[in-house]
C-alpha positions in Angstrom: -8.1 -6.5 -24.8 -8.2 -8.2 -21.4 -4.8 -6.2 -20.0 -6.6 -3.3 -20.9 -9.8 -3.7 -18.7 -6.8 -5.0 -15.8 -4.4 -2.4 -16.5 -6.1 0.5 -17.1 -4.2 3.7 -17.4 -4.8 6.8 -15.6 -4.1 10.1 -14.6 -5.1 12.8 -12.5 -6.7 15.9 -14.3 -7.9 19.3 -14.0 -11.7 20.5 -15.1 -10.5 24.0 -16.7 -13.1 26.1 -15.4 -15.6 24.0 -16.2 -18.9 23.3 -13.8 -18.9 19.8 -14.2 -17.2 17.4 -12.1 -16.8 13.2 -12.0 -16.1 10.4 -10.1 -17.7 6.8 -10.0 -21.4 5.6 -10.3 -22.9 2.2 -9.9 -24.2 1.1 -13.1 -23.3 4.3 -14.9 -24.3 3.9 -18.7 -21.2 5.0 -20.6 -21.1 8.2 -22.4 -23.1 8.3 -25.6 -21.2 11.3 -27.7 -19.6 10.7 -30.2 -16.1 9.9 -28.5 -16.7 7.4 -25.8 -14.3 7.1 -22.5 -14.1 4.2 -20.7 -16.9 2.6 -18.1 -17.0 4.4 -14.8 -15.7 1.5 -12.0 -16.3 1.3 -8.4 -18.3 3.9 -5.9 -15.5 2.9 -3.1 -13.0 4.4 -6.1 -12.2 7.8 -7.6 -10.4 6.2 -10.8 -13.1 7.1 -13.1 -12.2 10.2 -13.8 -9.1 9.6 -16.1 -7.5 6.1 -16.6 -5.7 6.8 -20.0 -2.4 8.1 -19.0 -0.2 6.3 -16.3 -0.6 2.4 -15.2 -3.3 0.5 -12.8 -3.7 -2.8 -12.3 -7.1 -3.7 -11.4 -6.9 -7.6 -9.6 -10.4 -9.0 -9.5 -11.9 -11.1 -7.0 -11.5 -14.2 -8.6 -7.6 -13.9 -8.9 -7.6 -12.8 -5.2 -9.4 -16.0 -4.1 -7.1 -17.9 -6.2 -3.6 -16.7 -5.3 -1.4 -18.7 -3.7 -0.9 -16.4 -0.6 -2.3 -16.0 2.8 -2.1 -12.4 2.9 -2.7 -9.3 0.8 1.0 -8.2 0.8 1.7 -11.9 -0.8 -1.2 -11.1 -3.7 0.2 -7.3 -4.4 4.6 -9.1 -4.6 2.8 -10.5 -7.9 2.3 -7.1 -9.6 5.3 -5.6 -11.7 7.2 -3.3 -10.1 5.5 -4.1 -6.8 8.4 -5.1 -3.9 7.2 -6.6 -0.7 9.1 -6.6 2.4 8.0 -8.7 5.1 10.2 -8.2 8.8 9.2 -11.6 10.4 6.7 -13.5 8.0 4.2 -14.7 10.9 0.9 -13.5 9.0 0.3 -10.5 10.8 0.2 -8.7 7.3 2.1 -5.5 8.4 4.3 -6.1 5.5 5.5 -2.7 3.2 4.8 -2.6 -0.3 7.1 -0.1 -2.4 6.1 1.0 -5.6 8.5 2.3 -7.8 12.0 2.4 -5.5 11.5 4.1 -2.2 13.1 1.4 0.3 13.0 1.8 4.0 10.6 5.0 3.2 7.9 2.8 0.9 5.2 3.2 3.6 5.4 6.2 3.6 5.5 7.4 -0.1 2.8 4.9 -1.2 -1.1 5.3 0.0 -2.8 2.5 1.1 -7.1 3.1 1.0 -10.0 1.6 2.1 -12.9 2.0 -0.1 -10.9 5.9 -1.0 -10.1 6.1 2.4 -6.4 6.6 3.9 -5.6 4.2 6.3 -1.9 5.5 6.6 -1.6 7.0 10.2 1.0 9.9 11.4 3.3 7.8 13.0 5.6 5.1 11.3 3.5 2.4 12.5 2.8 0.8 9.5 -0.4 0.0 7.7 -2.6 -3.4 9.0 -3.4 -4.8 5.4 -5.5 -7.7 7.6 -7.4 -5.1 8.5 -9.8 -6.6 5.7 -11.0 -9.9 5.8 -10.0 -11.3 2.4 -13.7 -12.5 1.7 -14.9 -9.0 1.7 -12.5 -7.7 -0.7 -13.6 -7.1 -4.4 -11.0 -6.0 -6.4 -8.0 -4.3 -5.5 -6.5 -1.2 -7.6 -3.3 -0.7 -7.7 -2.1 2.9 -9.3 1.5 3.2 -9.9 3.1 7.2 -9.8 2.0 10.7 -8.9 -1.7 10.4 -10.0 -2.6 9.1 -6.7 -1.7 12.2 -5.4 -4.1 14.2 -6.6 -6.6 11.6 -6.6 -6.0 10.8 -3.1 -3.7 13.1 -1.5 0.0 13.5 0.2 2.2 10.7 0.4 1.0 9.0 -3.3 4.3 9.6 -4.3 5.6 6.5 -5.8 1.8 5.0 -5.6 -1.5 4.3 -4.4 -3.2 0.6 -3.3 -7.0 1.0 -2.8 -9.0 -2.1 -1.3 -12.7 -2.4 -2.7 -14.9 -4.3 -0.4 -18.1 -2.2 -1.9 -20.3 -3.1 -5.5 -20.5 -6.8 -4.7 -23.3 -8.7 -5.0 -25.4 -8.2 -2.1 -26.6 -12.0 -1.0 -28.0 -13.5 2.3 -26.5 -16.5 3.6 -23.8 -17.6 6.4 -20.3 -18.8 5.2 -17.4 -20.2 7.7 -13.9 -20.7 6.2 -10.8 -22.4 8.6 -7.3 -22.8 7.8 -4.4 -24.7 9.4 -0.7 -24.8 8.4 2.7 -24.6 9.2 4.4 -22.6 12.2 1.2 -23.6 14.0 -1.0 -21.5 11.8 -4.8 -21.4 12.4 -7.7 -19.1 11.2 -11.2 -18.9 11.6 -13.7 -16.8 9.2 -17.1 -16.3 9.5 -19.2 -14.2 7.4 -22.9 -13.4 7.9 -25.3 -11.4 5.2 -29.0 -10.8 5.4 -31.0 -8.8 2.7 -30.5 -7.2 -0.4 -32.2 -4.2 -1.9 -33.3 -2.1 -0.2 -31.3 -2.9 2.8 -28.4 -5.0 3.6 -26.5 -6.2 6.6 -23.2 -7.9 6.8 -21.5 -9.2 9.6 -17.7 -10.8 9.8 -15.2 -12.2 12.2 -11.8 -13.4 11.8 -9.9 -14.8 14.4 -5.5 -15.8 13.5 -3.3 -17.3 15.7 0.1 -18.7 15.0 3.6 -19.8 16.8 5.7 -17.9 14.0 8.5 -18.9 12.1 11.1 -17.7 14.8 10.8 -17.7 18.7 9.0 -15.3 20.2 7.2 -14.7 16.6 3.6 -15.7 17.2 0.6 -13.7 16.5 -2.8 -13.5 18.1 -5.3 -11.2 15.8 -8.8 -10.7 16.2 -11.2 -8.4 13.3 -14.8 -7.9 14.0 -16.7 -5.6 11.5 -20.2 -4.7 10.6 -21.8 -3.2 7.5 -25.3 -1.5 6.6 -26.2 -0.1 3.3 -30.0 1.1 2.2 -30.4 2.0 -1.5 -33.3 3.9 -2.5 -34.0 5.2 -5.7 -31.8 8.1 -6.1 -29.4 7.6 -2.6 -27.4 4.8 -1.5 -26.6 5.1 2.6 -23.6 3.0 4.1 -22.5 2.8 7.8 -19.4 0.4 8.8 -17.7 -0.2 11.4 -14.5 -2.5 12.0 -12.7 -3.3 15.6 -9.3 -5.0 15.9 -7.1 -6.9 18.5 -3.8 -7.8 17.7 -0.7 -9.2 19.8 2.4 -10.1 18.9 5.9 -11.0 19.9 8.9 -9.2 18.7 12.0 -11.4 18.1 14.1 -8.9 16.9 17.1 -9.1 14.3 20.0 -12.2 13.8 23.2 -10.5 14.2 26.1 -10.9 11.7 29.8 -9.5 12.7 32.2 -9.8 10.0 35.1 -9.6 12.2 34.2 -11.8 15.1 32.7 -14.6 12.3 29.7 -14.5 14.4 26.6 -15.1 11.7 23.1 -16.2 13.8 21.5 -15.7 10.6 23.5 -19.3 9.3 23.2 -20.5 12.2 20.1 -19.9 14.4 17.6 -18.1 11.9 14.9 -18.9 13.9 15.7 -17.8 17.4 15.3 -14.5 19.1 17.7 -11.5 19.6 14.9 -10.0 21.9 12.8 -13.0 23.5 10.8 -11.3 26.0 9.9 -8.2 23.7 6.3 -7.6 22.6 3.7 -5.7 21.2 -0.4 -5.0 21.7 -2.3 -3.0 19.4 -6.5 -2.4 19.3 -7.8 -0.5 16.1 -11.6 1.0 15.6 -12.6 2.7 12.8 -16.1 3.8 11.6 -17.4 4.9 8.5 -20.7 6.6 7.1 -21.1 7.6 3.4 -24.5 8.4 1.3 -24.3 9.0 -2.7 -27.2 10.9 -4.5 -27.9 11.3 -7.6 -28.5 14.6 -8.5 -29.7 14.2 -12.5 -28.7 11.5 -14.6 -25.1 13.1 -15.2 -24.0 14.4 -11.7 -23.8 12.8 -8.4 -23.0 14.1 -4.8 -20.8 12.0 -2.4 -20.8 13.0 1.2 -17.8 10.5 2.7 -17.0 11.0 6.7 -14.7 8.5 9.1 -13.0 8.2 12.2 -10.2 5.9 12.8 -8.4 5.3 16.6 -4.9 3.0 17.0 -3.7 2.3 20.6 -0.3 0.6 20.8 1.8 -0.6 23.8 5.2 -2.1 23.1 7.6 -3.7 25.3 11.2 -3.8 23.9 13.4 -5.7 26.3 17.1 -5.7 25.3 20.9 -5.5 27.0 20.1 -2.5 27.9 16.9 -2.5 29.9 13.3 -2.3 28.9 12.0 0.4 26.3 8.5 1.1 27.1 6.3 3.0 23.8 3.0 3.5 24.1 0.9 5.7 21.3 -2.3 6.9 20.3 -3.2 7.7 16.9 -6.6 8.9 15.8 -7.7 10.4 12.8 -11.2 12.2 11.9 -12.1 13.0 8.0 -14.6 14.1 5.8 -14.6 13.8 1.9 -17.6 15.5 0.0 -17.1 15.3 -3.6 -19.4 16.0 -6.8 -19.4 13.7 -9.9 -20.2 14.4 -13.2 -20.1 11.9 -16.1 -21.5 13.0 -19.6 -20.1 15.3 -22.3 -19.5 19.1 -23.2 -19.6 20.5 -27.1 -20.3 16.6 -28.3 -17.2 15.4 -26.7 -17.6 12.8 -23.6 -16.2 14.5 -20.0 -15.1 12.6 -16.8 -15.0 15.3 -13.5 -14.3 15.0 -10.2 -14.1 17.7 -7.6 -14.0 17.8 -4.0 -12.9 18.6 -0.8 -10.4 16.1 1.6 -10.5 17.7 5.1 -8.4 15.2 8.0 -7.4 16.5 11.5 -5.2 13.9 13.5 -3.5 13.8 16.5 -0.8 11.5 18.3 0.2 11.2 21.6 3.7 9.1 22.1 4.8 8.3 25.6 8.6 6.8 25.5 10.8 5.4 28.4 13.9 3.4 28.5 16.6 3.3 31.2 18.6 6.1 29.5 15.8 8.6 28.2 12.1 9.8 28.8 10.5 11.0 25.8 6.8 12.6 25.2 5.5 13.6 21.8 2.4 15.2 21.0 1.7 15.6 17.5 -1.5 17.4 15.7 -2.0 17.4 12.1 -4.6 19.4 10.0 -4.7 19.0 6.1 -7.6 20.7 4.0 -7.2 19.7 0.5 -9.3 20.6 -2.7 -9.0 19.0 -6.0 -10.2 18.4 -9.5 -9.6 16.3 -12.2 -11.0 14.9 -15.4 -10.3 13.3 -18.5 -12.1 14.6 -22.0 -12.1 12.7 -25.6 -10.5 15.3 -28.0 -11.3 12.6 -30.7 -12.3 9.3 -31.0 -8.5 8.4 -30.4 -7.4 11.1 -27.9 -7.9 11.6 -24.7 -6.5 14.3 -22.5 -6.2 14.0 -18.6 -5.6 16.9 -16.3 -5.7 17.2 -12.4 -4.9 19.6 -9.3 -4.7 19.3 -6.0 -4.0 22.5 -3.3 -2.8 21.0 0.1 -3.1 23.4 2.8 -0.9 21.5 5.9 -0.8 22.7 9.9 1.6 20.2 11.6 1.9 21.3 15.3 5.0 19.1 17.3 6.2 19.2 20.6 8.1 17.6 23.6 7.3 18.5 27.0 11.4 17.3 28.0 12.4 20.0 24.7 10.2 22.9 24.3 12.7 24.8 22.5 12.5 21.9 19.5 8.7 22.2 18.9 7.5 22.5 15.6 4.8 24.4 14.1 4.6 24.5 10.5 2.1 26.0 8.6 2.5 24.9 4.5 0.7 25.2 1.5 1.7 22.6 -1.6 0.4 21.7 -4.9 0.0 18.1 -6.8 -1.0 17.6 -10.3 -1.1 15.9 -13.3 -1.0 16.3 -16.9 -1.3 13.6 -19.4 -2.3 12.0 -23.0 -3.4 8.6 -24.3 -3.9 8.0 -27.9 -5.0 4.7 -29.6 -3.1 4.3 -32.5 -5.2 0.9 -33.8 -7.8 -0.9 -31.8 -4.8 -3.0 -30.7 -2.0 -0.3 -29.9 -2.5 2.2 -27.5 0.3 5.4 -26.4 0.1 7.1 -23.3 2.4 9.6 -21.6 2.1 11.8 -18.4 3.9 14.5 -15.7 2.9 14.7 -12.4 4.0 16.4 -8.9 3.9 15.0 -5.6 3.9 15.7 -1.9 4.8 13.9 1.1 4.4 15.2 5.0 6.6 14.3 7.5 5.4 11.7 10.2 5.7 12.4 14.1 8.4 9.9 14.6 10.1 11.5 11.3 10.2 14.9 13.3 11.8 13.6 16.3 15.6 12.7 16.2 18.1 11.4 18.1 22.0 11.9 18.4 24.6 10.5 21.0 25.3 13.7 22.9 27.5 11.6 25.5 26.9 8.5 26.6 24.9 7.2 27.9 22.5 10.3 27.5 20.4 11.1 23.9 18.6 14.4 23.2 16.4 15.5 20.9 17.7 17.6 17.8 14.7 19.1 16.4 10.9 18.4 15.0 11.6 20.6 12.3 11.7 19.0 8.7 10.6 20.4 5.1 7.9 18.5 3.1 8.8 16.5 0.5 8.2 17.1 -3.0 8.5 15.3 -6.8 8.1 15.5 -10.3 7.4 12.3 -12.2 7.1 12.0 -16.0 6.0 8.5 -17.4 5.5 6.7 -21.3 4.3 3.9 -21.9 2.4 1.4 -24.2 -0.6 -1.0 -24.6 -0.8 -3.7 -27.1 -3.4 -6.8 -27.6 -3.0 -9.1 -30.2 -5.3 -12.4 -30.6 -4.9 -14.0 -27.2 -1.8 -11.7 -25.9 -2.3 -8.4 -23.9 1.0 -6.4 -22.9 1.6 -3.5 -21.3 5.5 -1.8 -21.2 5.9 1.6 -19.2 8.9 3.8 -18.1 9.4 6.2 -15.7 11.4 8.8 -14.0 11.0 10.5 -10.5 13.1 13.4 -9.5 12.7 13.8 -5.4 13.2 16.6 -3.5 13.8 16.7 0.3 13.1 13.2 0.9 12.4 12.5 4.2 14.9 9.7 5.8 17.3 8.6 8.3 20.5 8.8 7.9 23.3 7.2 9.9 25.4 10.7 9.8 28.9 9.0 10.5 29.6 5.3 11.3 30.7 6.1 14.9 27.9 8.0 15.6 24.0 7.7 16.1 21.9 9.1 13.3 18.9 11.0 12.6 16.1 12.1 10.6 16.6 14.8 7.8 15.6 16.0 4.7 18.4 13.8 1.9 19.8 15.3 -0.9 18.4 14.8 -4.2 17.4 11.4 -5.3 16.2 9.9 -8.4 13.9 6.8 -9.7 14.2 5.7 -12.7 12.8 2.4 -14.4 10.8 0.4 -16.4 8.0 -2.4 -16.1 6.6 -4.6 -18.1 3.9 -7.2 -17.9 1.4 -9.5 -20.1 -1.5 -12.1 -20.1 -1.8 -14.9 -22.2 -4.3 -17.5 -23.1 -2.8 -20.8 -24.4 -5.7 -22.9 -24.4 -7.1 -25.9 -22.3 -8.0 -23.7 -19.3 -4.1 -22.2 -19.2 -3.4 -18.1 -18.7 0.6 -17.3 -18.3 1.7 -14.0 -16.6 5.2 -13.1 -17.1 6.5 -9.9 -15.7 9.7 -7.7 -15.4 10.9 -4.5 -13.6 14.2 -2.3 -13.7 14.4 0.2 -10.7 17.5 2.7 -10.6 17.2 4.5 -7.3 20.2 6.7 -6.6 21.1 9.5 -4.8 21.8 12.9 -7.5 23.7 15.1 -4.9 25.7 15.5 -1.5 27.8 13.3 0.2 25.9 10.0 -1.1 26.2 11.3 -4.6 26.3 8.6 -7.8 25.0 5.7 -4.3 22.3 3.4 -4.1 18.9 4.2 -2.2 19.0 1.5 0.1 16.5 -1.5 0.0 15.7 -0.7 -3.6 16.5 -4.1 -6.1 17.2 -3.4 -9.5 15.6 -6.5 -11.1 12.4 -7.9 -9.9 10.2 -10.4 -11.9 8.2 -13.2 -11.9 5.6 -15.5 -13.6 2.1 -16.7 -12.9 0.4 -19.8 -14.3 -3.1 -20.7 -13.7 -5.1 -23.3 -15.2 -9.1 -23.5 -14.6 -11.0 -26.5 -15.1 -14.8 -27.7 -14.4 -15.2 -26.8 -10.6 -11.4 -27.2 -10.0 -8.5 -24.6 -10.7 -4.6 -24.4 -10.1 -2.5 -21.7 -9.6 1.8 -21.5 -9.4 3.6 -17.8 -8.9 7.4 -17.5 -9.2 9.3 -14.4 -8.3 12.8 -13.1 -8.5 14.0 -10.3 -6.1 17.6 -8.7 -7.0 20.1 -8.0 -4.3 19.7 -4.5 -2.5 21.7 -1.7 -0.4 20.6 -2.6 3.7 19.2 0.3 5.6 21.6 2.7 6.8 24.3 1.7 4.0 24.0 5.1 2.3 27.7 4.8 2.3 27.7 1.4 0.2 30.3 -0.1 2.6 28.2 -3.0 3.7 27.3 -6.3 2.1 24.5 -6.3 0.0 21.3 -8.4 0.7 21.5 -11.3 -1.2 18.8 -11.8 -4.0 16.2 -14.5 -3.8 13.6 -16.2 -5.8 10.2 -18.0 -4.4 8.1 -20.5 -5.5 4.4 -20.5 -4.7 1.4 -22.9 -5.5 -2.1 -24.0 -4.6 -4.5 -25.6 -5.9 -8.5 -25.8 -5.4 -12.0 -26.7 -5.9 -15.6 -26.5 -5.5 -17.8 -29.3 -4.8 -21.6 -27.9 -4.0 -21.5 -25.4 -0.7 -18.0 -26.7 0.2 -14.6 -25.4 -1.3 -11.1 -26.6 -0.6 -7.8 -24.9 -1.4 -4.6 -26.0 -0.6 -1.0 -24.1 -1.0 2.6 -24.5 -0.5 4.5 -21.7 0.3 8.9 -21.0 -1.0 8.0 -24.8 -2.3 12.5 -24.8 -3.2 12.7 -24.2 0.7 15.0 -20.9 0.1 16.9 -19.4 3.2 16.7 -15.9 2.6 15.6 -12.6 4.3 14.6 -9.3 2.6 15.2 -7.0 5.4 18.4 -5.9 6.9 20.3 -3.0 8.5 23.4 -2.2 9.0 25.0 -0.5 12.4 25.2 2.9 12.3 27.9 2.7 15.1 30.0 -0.5 13.8 30.9 -1.1 10.2 31.5 -5.1 11.1 27.7 -5.2 12.2 24.5 -5.6 10.9 21.0 -7.3 11.5 19.2 -8.8 9.3 15.6 -10.7 9.7 15.1 -14.6 8.3 12.1 -15.5 7.1 9.9 -18.8 6.9 11.2 -22.0 4.7 8.5 -24.0 3.2 5.3 -23.8 4.7 1.7 -25.6 3.6 -1.6 -24.3 4.4 -5.2 -26.1 3.9 -7.9 -23.9 3.5 -11.8 -25.0 3.8 -15.1 -23.4 3.5 -18.7 -24.0 3.8 -21.6 -21.6 2.5 -25.4 -21.7 3.2 
């Protein structure tokens, strides 16, 4: 079934005392025992050990190239249950992707990885999806639910997004791509490749400039990357490095005051609340790895990486200028052993490894009211094992466990009493099963536990201690834990493949900002218990004559289940989302259209449910392209219906009549041309 291939089911899994381990192996053969498991996927993935009992979507290179969207978040927004929130819409690809309803905290509850290595940082700075040029991406894995927590570590509560750049064809040549579009959008990309096997070199450069939809919304970004790979008889070696720079304006929100009638969202949506605010960012990442085949069934993988991000932001507002300078660095080492074989006549896929990570954060903040410096260190050491076994020709059992030791040390020279020095041990786990009722119908079920650690920004909170001074309260936050459960089915009849799954996530000590009361500034804290539950459904149907349709719908209920907000909705989580994709393929020409709907939702800070909701919206995007010899052309129109909308808004925590929204672009057109030599 095609959807079974594209929506591989997954869950994490443990080797119960087995002295064997599993993980993807390039070109690994299918198991030859009586009960076979799915073949291994990519060397940059950890999804080979247990793809049967939860929901995974794999977006292949063809889908990525054709999608009517210029950023990865645009592409991810077309998947069932994924909600993308962009603040400024200027193509900076720092939008937040939410999986299964975590709202404002989605960025800390969804892991983002490049070739299996996490790129979430120690602060709330967000993920830069544009770090990987779109042309370099081979596929994207979207893993829903806490199976991600066993596979990839803390923070994978709602799920994980793994961007795969390895495993593509190693060719020689040069390609160049240019894009122009609305709001002064300009982009140039080039890729140089030389060699093949046993040695290959790939160099790429990517430059983007745009004026942006709003005033003070411009962006200039440069990304440079280099990869060297050597493939020998039994060992593969890889070294890669990426350096990027970004400069962008920070236009702020558009204020609405229901008491005075002020509504800048309607009267001046493209204006700037902070026309002089700006930010500069530098990122560097280097990775090295080797994969060695110890025997026909056993592989050893040794991976290490270092990344550093420096940001300087100037926020110029009515109360003066606030400066925020920060430097975040992370070093990681992730060795693992992989086994794909059999035990007792049953096919077995197993993986076991150790993930070691050390992060440092240096934050300096200056404003007319406060001087605040924070130094943070986070060390995590995790040992994990997971696997699946074909019990019969129809039944597969998955299980997995990860033990996580974390040591967090956060302090501020301005408030020595607020120092937090925590040592904790937590466990993430998964257990699941998949049963093939017939060749066309599969049932699956799983349960799991996940963990999320606090960021350095979340460990610092402010409360009004008497105007105009602010004081740090405390750096102490409990680690967040959750249990989730999922059941579902995959079916395939003729040209139609479909998947339906239902889930529930119970969260304890969720880390979030609370407005406290409407007359005082809020602070970061552990919330009372919350619950997410919902249903996701999607299908793929081939209609003939080159047409394919992809309908999807998701319902998500996210509510507080204890405390002062008991029964209220979690902010920034729409109940209903859905859409429809239509693709057509001809001879050297293609066309795609994607429609998506997002329901109304509570604003940030509106746990009390006293502000108006963010209105629902629906968007239509279309694209058409083709290839003639060495030249490829693509045209796309975003927001074809010119919808006026915003996806993010924040309620004031001091005035019940005031909120700020972030309007997003109307209709926009783009033209892209590529040539390959």
